[in-house]
GUSE-422700 format. One record per residue (C-alpha): residue number from 1; residue in one letter; x, y negated, z negated. Coordinates in steps of 0.001 Angstrom, whole numbers, plus 500000, padded with zeros to 6 digits. Example, Ala and Ser with C-alpha at 12.3 -4.5 7.8 and 13.67 -1.06 7.14 Angstrom:
% residues 2
   resi   resn       c1       c2       c3
      1      A   512300   504500   492200
      2      S   513670   501060   492860
This chain:
% residues 157
   resi   resn       c1       c2       c3
      1      M   423609   430261   343510
      2      W   422381   429491   347021
      3      E   421821   433218   347554
      4      A   419319   433294   344730
      5      I   417519   430230   346019
      6      A   417377   431683   349549
      7      A   416341   435122   348379
      8      I   413555   433795   346194
      9      G   412503   430825   348308
     10      V   412131   432432   351718
     11      P   409439   434999   350774
     12      I   407545   432496   348687
     13      V   407595   429826   351413
     14      T   406654   432432   354005
     15      G   403729   433567   351891
     16      L   402532   430007   351349
     17      I   402790   429203   355062
     18      A   400805   432341   355910
     19      F   398198   431462   353305
     20      F   397667   427860   354372
     21      T   397750   428470   358103
     22      S   395270   431322   358048
     23      A   392285   429001   358527
     24      L   390343   430259   361487
     25      G   389334   427876   364229
     26      A   391565   424896   363478
     27      G   392500   424688   367168
     28      R   388905   425218   368192
     29      E   387756   422138   366285
     30      R   390392   420031   368034
     31      R   389383   421469   371405
     32      L   385701   420790   370627
     33      R   386533   417142   369841
     34      E   388446   416843   373115
     35      H   385564   418317   375111
     36      L   383135   415953   373385
     37      E   385304   413029   374452
     38      L   385414   414392   378022
     39      A   381627   414738   378050
     40      E   381315   411073   377006
     41      L   383651   410025   379804
     42      A   381677   412087   382341
     43      K   378312   410483   381654
     44      D   378231   409016   385183
     45      N   378532   412473   386784
     46      P   375446   414550   385856
     47      Q   376847   417831   387187
     48      A   380087   417532   385217
     49      R   378195   416270   382169
     50      G   375880   419318   382264
     51      A   378805   421739   382489
     52      L   380647   419994   379661
     53      D   377527   419889   377510
     54      E   377148   423644   377963
     55      L   380798   424164   377061
     56      V   380503   421930   373983
     57      E   377378   423795   372837
     58      Y   379134   427144   373223
     59      E   382244   426000   371365
     60      A   380146   424401   368628
     61      S   378382   427736   368081
     62      I   381736   429463   367720
     63      V   383011   426821   365237
     64      L   379776   427175   363287
     65      R   380074   430959   363145
     66      L   383736   430804   362074
     67      G   382917   428167   359456
     68      K   380234   430392   357988
     69      Q   382658   433309   357898
     70      L   385245   431179   356088
     71      A   382667   429935   353585
     72      D   381399   433447   352843
     73      R   384691   435264   352437
     74      K   385794   436521   349059
     75      L   389258   436695   347505
     76      N   390710   440202   347627
     77      V   392297   440314   344166
     78      P   394208   443607   344642
     79      N   395765   442231   347828
     80      L   396713   439038   345968
     81      F   398555   440961   343264
     82      L   400119   443289   345813
     83      S   401274   440323   347899
     84      I   402816   438604   344864
     85      F   404501   441866   343873
     86      L   405760   442299   347436
     87      A   407140   438730   347495
     88      L   408964   439318   344213
     89      M   410356   442647   345422
     90      T   411473   441019   348678
     91      A   413236   438330   346726
     92      G   414897   440919   344472
     93      V   416073   443097   347356
     94      L   417431   440146   349310
     95      Y   419203   438830   346233
     96      A   420757   442240   345581
     97      L   421874   442586   349182
     98      F   423388   439083   349219
     99      S   425142   439743   345910
    100      W   426536   443039   347213
    101      L   427731   441268   350360
    102      G   429461   438686   348188
    103      T   431371   441361   346287
    104      I   432696   443120   349417
    105      W   433299   440018   351550
    106      G   437095   440262   351344
    107      E   437227   443755   352852
    108      S   437847   444366   356541
    109      A   434404   445808   357391
    110      A   432368   443334   355350
    111      W   430691   441977   358466
    112      L   428940   445297   359108
    113      P   426252   444920   356383
    114      I   425193   441521   357731
    115      G   423074   443269   360378
    116      L   421525   445510   357733
    117      I   420734   442546   355520
    118      A   419284   440514   358371
    119      T   417101   443412   359553
    120      A   415907   444314   356076
    121      G   415277   440682   355215
    122      L   413302   440041   358388
    123      F   411223   443190   357877
    124      L   410470   442369   354243
    125      V   409648   438726   354947
    126      L   407266   439742   357771
    127      L   405682   442336   355503
    128      T   405217   439654   352836
    129      A   403646   437278   355370
    130      A   401281   440034   356525
    131      G   400279   440687   352916
    132      F   399549   437018   352247
    133      S   397560   436712   355452
    134      M   395069   439341   354187
    135      L   394126   437696   350905
    136      F   390459   437437   351741
    137      K   387877   440113   352369
    138      P   386131   439431   355649
    139      S   382550   438366   355198
    140      K   379875   440847   356114
    141      P   378530   440044   359552
    142      K   375096   438555   359262
    143      N   372664   438032   362027
    144      T   374466   434902   363218
    145      E   373613   435426   366864
    146      A   369903   435053   366085
    147      V   370589   431931   364056
    148      L   372801   430425   366764
    149      S   370319   431190   369545
    150      G   367455   429659   367543
    151      E   365510   432894   366968
    152      A   363705   433183   363656
    153      S   364384   436040   361329
    154      A   361594   438585   360926
    155      V   362317   438850   357208
    156      G   359796   437013   355077
    157      E   357401   436150   357872
């Protein structure tokens, strides 16, 4: 019974972890907050404050650009179905391999397939995680550099 739970649970949990941790810029937002705090502490030193303000402005532009990309991305439905299919196939293959191992465990060379199962399982789980990490179509690059630098768009003027 535990083989079935492990075979089904590992790919599903791996896919969910890949899906929920794929947010871009989570570390950048934390780093931006830390640099803002440092800039507040350095208000007595104008040279350090200027350098930190420049750094904060640059990092804020990156967070803004990544936020816009996240907001504009679209779900890639074929990749979603393919990832779900891949997770189910991974679960089925791992279950079959574990079941086969259980039937031959009493034999003298039963320890040999463990390497095969571990390698196949690792490969399939990594393939599943890669599939779940590509669930969204990247947004089309817009003229974000002009927006971030403050330049007006020539369209409509």
